[in-house]
Backbone bond lengths (Angstrom), bond angles and torsions (degrees), N, CA, C in turn:
res aa  C-N    CA-C-N  psi(-1)  N-CA   C-N-CA  omega(-1)  CA-C   N-CA-C  phi
1 M - - - 1.442 - - 1.527 107.59 -
2 G 1.316 116.66 134.65 1.456 120.96 -179.65 1.516 111.68 -70.56
3 K 1.325 115.23 164.91 1.464 119.80 -178.76 1.532 111.16 -63.05
4 F 1.324 116.48 -38.30 1.459 119.72 179.95 1.523 110.90 -63.64
5 K 1.329 116.34 -46.81 1.462 119.97 -179.69 1.529 111.04 -64.84
6 A 1.328 115.66 -39.98 1.464 119.48 178.65 1.526 110.09 -63.52
7 G 1.337 116.84 -40.84 1.457 121.11 178.51 1.515 111.63 -64.75
8 M 1.325 116.06 -41.08 1.462 120.06 178.38 1.534 110.38 -64.28
9 F 1.325 116.06 -41.85 1.463 120.97 179.92 1.533 110.86 -62.57
10 L 1.347 116.07 -48.65 1.461 119.88 -179.44 1.526 111.02 -66.20
11 G 1.329 116.85 -37.13 1.456 120.46 177.21 1.524 111.41 -63.64
12 G 1.325 115.63 -39.96 1.459 119.91 177.31 1.518 112.11 -63.88
13 L 1.331 116.46 -42.01 1.472 120.24 177.52 1.526 111.35 -63.77
14 L 1.329 115.64 -43.55 1.455 119.91 179.43 1.527 110.10 -62.98
15 G 1.323 116.92 -44.74 1.462 120.97 178.35 1.519 112.10 -61.00
16 A 1.315 116.52 -41.70 1.465 120.28 178.81 1.526 110.57 -64.51
17 G 1.328 116.78 -41.06 1.465 120.63 178.58 1.517 111.84 -64.13
18 L 1.328 116.83 -43.35 1.468 120.24 178.58 1.524 111.47 -65.87
19 M 1.323 116.14 -38.54 1.458 119.12 177.86 1.527 109.79 -64.12
20 W 1.331 116.73 -42.02 1.465 120.90 179.05 1.523 110.28 -59.17
21 L 1.365 116.98 -42.17 1.470 120.22 -179.10 1.526 112.00 -66.47
22 N 1.315 117.81 -26.88 1.460 120.56 -175.61 1.524 114.32 -98.40
23 V 1.313 118.46 -26.30 1.455 121.12 -171.24 1.522 112.98 -99.55
24 T 1.297 117.71 -45.14 1.464 119.56 -174.55 1.528 111.42 -81.80
25 K 1.307 116.05 153.50 1.458 121.32 178.90 1.528 110.48 -61.40
26 K 1.314 116.47 -45.34 1.464 120.82 179.48 1.528 110.45 -63.34
27 G 1.331 116.01 -38.47 1.463 120.23 178.56 1.519 111.91 -64.13
28 R 1.327 116.77 -43.22 1.474 120.86 177.49 1.521 110.50 -63.47
29 E 1.329 116.20 -40.32 1.465 119.55 178.17 1.526 110.62 -63.74
30 T 1.321 116.28 -42.25 1.464 120.65 178.84 1.522 110.76 -63.37
31 R 1.334 116.26 -46.41 1.462 120.94 179.23 1.524 110.30 -60.54
32 D 1.323 117.37 -45.44 1.457 121.17 179.55 1.523 111.46 -61.93
33 E 1.325 116.14 -39.63 1.466 120.65 178.32 1.525 110.74 -63.80
34 L 1.331 116.87 -43.65 1.466 120.88 177.78 1.521 110.81 -60.68
35 L 1.332 116.28 -44.66 1.457 120.12 -179.39 1.522 111.82 -67.86
36 D 1.321 117.71 -33.46 1.470 121.00 175.92 1.530 110.53 -63.36
37 H 1.333 115.70 -45.94 1.473 119.64 177.72 1.529 109.86 -61.02
38 A 1.323 117.15 -46.10 1.463 120.63 -179.04 1.528 110.75 -62.44
39 G 1.324 117.07 -39.95 1.462 120.69 178.69 1.515 112.52 -63.29
40 K 1.318 116.22 -42.43 1.467 120.29 178.60 1.518 111.20 -64.72
41 V 1.333 116.27 -43.75 1.465 120.49 179.56 1.520 109.82 -63.18
42 Y 1.329 116.77 -47.07 1.466 120.14 -177.97 1.525 111.21 -62.65
43 A 1.320 118.00 -42.62 1.461 120.77 -179.97 1.529 111.10 -60.84
44 G 1.320 116.56 -45.46 1.464 120.28 179.01 1.511 112.49 -65.96
45 L 1.321 116.31 -42.63 1.461 120.80 -179.93 1.523 110.79 -67.88
46 K 1.317 117.19 -39.42 1.469 121.46 179.57 1.523 110.04 -61.74
47 D 1.342 116.95 -45.12 1.466 120.43 177.96 1.521 110.85 -60.33
48 K 1.316 115.39 -43.09 1.465 120.33 -179.69 1.524 110.83 -64.02
49 V 1.326 116.93 -45.09 1.462 121.20 -177.40 1.532 110.89 -68.23
50 L 1.340 117.00 -46.77 1.458 120.09 -177.00 1.527 112.65 -66.59
51 S 1.322 117.55 -25.68 1.464 120.44 179.90 1.527 112.65 -88.27
52 S 1.325 117.36 -6.10 1.465 119.69 -177.96 1.525 110.73 -85.09
53 A 1.309 115.27 150.92 1.462 121.23 179.16 1.535 111.10 -70.79
54 Q 1.319 117.42 -24.52 1.457 121.34 -177.64 1.530 112.76 -85.59
55 Y 1.326 118.14 2.26 1.461 121.88 -174.93 1.526 112.43 -54.55
56 Q 1.325 117.51 -43.97 1.465 120.88 -176.49 1.521 112.27 -63.44
57 N 1.317 117.43 -25.83 1.461 121.45 -177.84 1.516 113.26 -105.62
58 L 1.321 117.74 10.32 1.467 121.95 -176.68 1.526 110.63 -69.73
59 S 1.322 116.34 125.16 1.464 121.05 177.41 1.523 109.18 -93.89
60 K 1.320 115.10 166.18 1.453 119.05 -179.81 1.524 111.20 -62.89
61 S 1.333 117.67 -40.16 1.467 119.77 -179.64 1.526 111.26 -65.29
62 E 1.325 117.27 -35.72 1.461 119.94 176.05 1.523 110.61 -67.91
63 Y 1.342 116.32 -37.69 1.467 120.67 177.50 1.522 110.42 -63.15
64 V 1.328 116.69 -44.44 1.464 120.91 179.56 1.526 110.26 -60.16
65 K 1.325 116.35 -40.80 1.459 120.54 178.73 1.537 110.56 -64.77
66 L 1.329 116.69 -43.01 1.466 120.56 177.23 1.523 111.38 -61.27
67 V 1.334 116.22 -41.25 1.466 120.37 179.53 1.522 109.92 -60.26
68 K 1.320 116.96 -47.72 1.468 120.15 -179.09 1.524 111.06 -59.14
69 E 1.324 116.57 -44.73 1.463 120.41 179.83 1.531 111.03 -64.28
70 Y 1.320 116.04 -44.86 1.462 120.64 -177.24 1.525 111.14 -66.52
71 V 1.336 116.64 -42.29 1.469 120.32 179.66 1.524 110.39 -67.31
72 D 1.325 117.81 -39.38 1.468 120.41 177.51 1.533 110.17 -58.14
73 K 1.327 115.96 -45.73 1.469 120.55 179.61 1.534 110.18 -64.30
74 Y 1.322 116.71 -45.31 1.466 121.63 179.81 1.529 110.45 -62.56
75 A 1.329 117.27 -41.17 1.466 121.47 -178.88 1.520 111.21 -62.97
76 I 1.310 117.22 -39.95 1.470 121.20 179.00 1.527 109.84 -66.81
77 E 1.340 116.39 -45.31 1.464 120.70 -178.52 1.526 112.50 -64.42
78 N 1.348 116.73 -32.39 1.461 120.89 -174.68 1.521 113.83 -109.33
79 G 1.320 117.90 5.30 1.454 122.17 176.18 1.518 114.66 63.64
80 L 1.337 116.72 40.60 1.461 120.02 179.69 1.519 111.18 -77.58
81 A 1.311 116.19 141.66 1.464 121.39 174.35 1.525 108.56 -70.85
82 D 1.341 116.23 158.97 1.458 120.70 -177.96 1.527 112.78 -59.11
83 N 1.327 117.48 -40.63 1.462 118.71 -178.58 1.532 111.01 -67.68
84 V 1.319 118.47 -35.96 1.460 122.02 176.54 1.524 109.11 -67.64
85 K 1.311 116.26 -42.98 1.468 121.15 178.87 1.525 110.36 -59.32
86 N 1.322 117.42 -42.62 1.464 120.91 -179.66 1.522 111.60 -64.35
87 I 1.316 117.22 -40.98 1.470 120.62 179.15 1.526 110.39 -66.56
88 V 1.319 117.07 -44.38 1.464 121.18 178.90 1.534 109.40 -60.93
89 T 1.317 117.28 -42.00 1.467 121.43 178.61 1.518 110.32 -58.88
90 K 1.327 117.43 -47.25 1.468 120.79 -178.97 1.520 111.61 -63.33
91 V 1.322 117.00 -42.54 1.465 120.52 -178.84 1.528 110.44 -63.81
92 V 1.327 117.33 -44.55 1.466 121.00 -177.47 1.531 110.49 -70.55
93 Q 1.325 117.67 -36.81 1.464 119.94 177.78 1.528 111.30 -61.20
94 K 1.313 117.09 -32.78 1.465 121.41 179.84 1.527 111.71 -68.48
95 Q 1.314 118.59 -11.86 1.460 122.04 -178.08 1.525 113.17 -84.33
96 W 1.317 117.68 4.69 1.469 122.21 178.46 1.530 110.48 -52.98
97 G 1.311 116.97 -41.30 1.458 120.75 -179.59 1.513 112.74 -61.25
98 N 1.326 117.66 -34.86 1.465 120.34 178.26 1.521 111.58 -64.80
99 L 1.322 117.10 -37.32 1.464 119.82 178.35 1.521 110.79 -70.43
100 T 1.314 117.79 -41.11 1.459 120.05 179.87 1.520 110.33 -69.15
101 N 1.329 118.50 -34.21 1.466 120.82 175.49 1.517 110.66 -66.31
102 K 1.327 116.77 -34.63 1.467 120.20 178.20 1.520 109.41 -62.42
103 K 1.334 116.78 -39.33 1.457 120.23 177.09 1.528 109.85 -59.99
104 C 1.332 116.36 -48.30 1.461 120.51 -177.54 1.522 111.44 -66.10
105 N 1.317 117.59 -37.36 1.457 120.24 179.58 1.525 111.72 -66.48
106 N 1.323 115.57 -28.57 1.464 119.39 176.89 1.521 111.46 -89.00
107 H 1.305 116.72 -0.73 1.461 124.04 -179.88 1.524 112.22 59.81
108 D 1.319 115.83 38.66 1.458 121.98 177.01 1.514 110.51 -100.64
109 C 1.302 116.76 20.31 1.472 119.30 179.97 1.508 108.78 -132.81
110 D 1.302 115.63 -178.32 1.456 122.41 178.90 1.515 110.70 -95.89
111 C 1.324 117.68 48.79 1.462 121.28 -175.81 1.519 111.55 -87.86
112 N 1.354 119.14 -1.08 1.467 124.74 178.26 1.520 113.11 60.72
113 S 1.329 118.06 31.35 1.465 118.83 177.87 1.503 111.50 -115.59
């Protein structure tokens, strides 16, 4: 199969999966459950990060490492499947910008504001 056909096939599968998550009742429930897990993980991790002395010097790569560790622990405690754990990890990793914005909003950075 050519690269174009393979891309079209994978794109179609991805589109069907996203439609399922948004249209069907079970899909909405699944999406909501994933977001609930991600919200709980992010809230706990945010508290941990903001209360640490190293917060001001935290790099994105260190944050990503913390997320993986925290999600692994959360997944074991709550019996999450690997695919759910991976999605929660990706969602929480994307929240790096929220933590860095919190620094700027508190004027604890060199943002010149």
